[in-house]
C-alpha positions as CSV (number, residue, x, y, z in Angstrom):
1,M,7.6,-21.0,35.1
2,S,9.3,-18.0,35.9
3,E,13.2,-18.3,36.8
4,R,12.9,-15.8,39.4
5,L,11.0,-15.3,42.5
6,P,9.1,-12.3,42.7
7,P,9.4,-10.4,45.9
8,E,5.9,-11.0,46.9
9,A,6.5,-15.0,46.8
10,L,9.5,-14.8,49.4
11,D,7.1,-16.0,52.3
12,A,5.9,-18.6,50.4
13,W,9.2,-19.9,49.4
14,A,10.6,-19.4,53.2
15,E,7.4,-21.8,54.0
16,A,8.3,-24.1,51.9
17,L,11.8,-24.2,53.5
18,Q,10.3,-24.4,56.8
19,E,8.3,-27.3,56.2
20,L,11.2,-29.0,54.1
21,F,13.7,-28.9,57.1
22,G,11.3,-28.6,59.9
23,L,11.9,-25.2,61.0
24,G,9.9,-22.5,62.7
25,A,8.7,-19.3,61.5
26,D,11.5,-17.7,63.6
27,D,14.2,-19.8,62.2
28,I,14.4,-17.6,59.2
29,P,15.0,-14.1,60.0
30,I,14.3,-12.6,56.5
31,P,14.7,-8.8,57.1
32,L,18.1,-9.7,58.9
33,I,19.2,-11.9,56.1
34,L,18.1,-9.4,53.4
35,D,19.8,-6.7,55.4
36,L,23.2,-8.9,55.5
37,A,23.0,-9.4,51.6
38,R,22.6,-5.8,50.8
39,D,25.2,-4.6,53.2
40,V,28.0,-7.3,51.9
41,A,26.8,-6.5,48.3
42,V,27.2,-2.8,48.8
43,G,30.5,-3.1,51.1
44,V,32.4,-5.9,49.1
45,A,30.5,-7.2,46.0
46,R,27.4,-8.7,44.8
47,P,28.5,-12.1,44.6
48,A,30.0,-12.0,48.1
49,A,26.3,-11.8,49.4
50,P,25.1,-15.4,49.1
51,L,28.6,-16.4,50.1
52,S,28.4,-14.4,53.1
53,A,24.7,-15.6,53.8
54,F,25.9,-19.2,53.7
55,V,28.9,-18.6,56.1
56,A,26.6,-16.6,58.4
57,G,24.3,-19.9,58.8
58,L,27.3,-22.4,59.2
59,A,29.0,-20.1,61.5
60,A,25.8,-19.4,63.6
61,G,24.8,-23.3,63.3
62,R,28.1,-24.2,64.7
63,A,27.6,-21.9,67.4
64,G,24.5,-23.6,68.5
65,G,22.2,-21.9,66.3
66,T,20.1,-19.8,68.5
67,P,18.4,-16.5,67.4
68,E,21.0,-14.6,69.3
69,Q,24.1,-16.2,67.7
70,V,22.6,-15.5,64.3
71,R,22.1,-11.9,64.8
72,A,25.7,-12.0,66.2
73,T,27.3,-13.7,63.6
74,V,25.3,-11.5,60.9
75,A,26.5,-8.3,63.1
76,E,30.2,-9.6,62.7
77,I,29.8,-10.3,58.8
78,T,28.2,-6.7,58.7
79,S,30.8,-5.1,60.5
80,L,33.4,-6.7,58.4
81,A,31.6,-5.8,55.2
82,A,31.4,-2.0,56.4
83,G,35.2,-1.7,56.7
84,W,36.2,-3.8,53.9
85,Q,38.6,-2.7,51.2
86,A,39.9,-5.0,48.7
87,E,43.3,-5.4,48.1
88,D,44.6,-3.7,44.9
């Protein structure tokens, strides 16, 4: 078994997560999360990408978890990453 998920298997993985947690297809906005990960990886650092995705889910969930809240939370994190300058 491969240790890495091939890109074409992402939909199957998302479906398995949906089933496991009783989520709908719209509950996992794959393009939005992938864009967030890319923007944070480029603007901050690669290890910050999964951390930021976790924080986005946590913060949006605490705010009620609607699709609009998820998008707003991701937008805030993306904005922070775009202007991020690490302290020397």
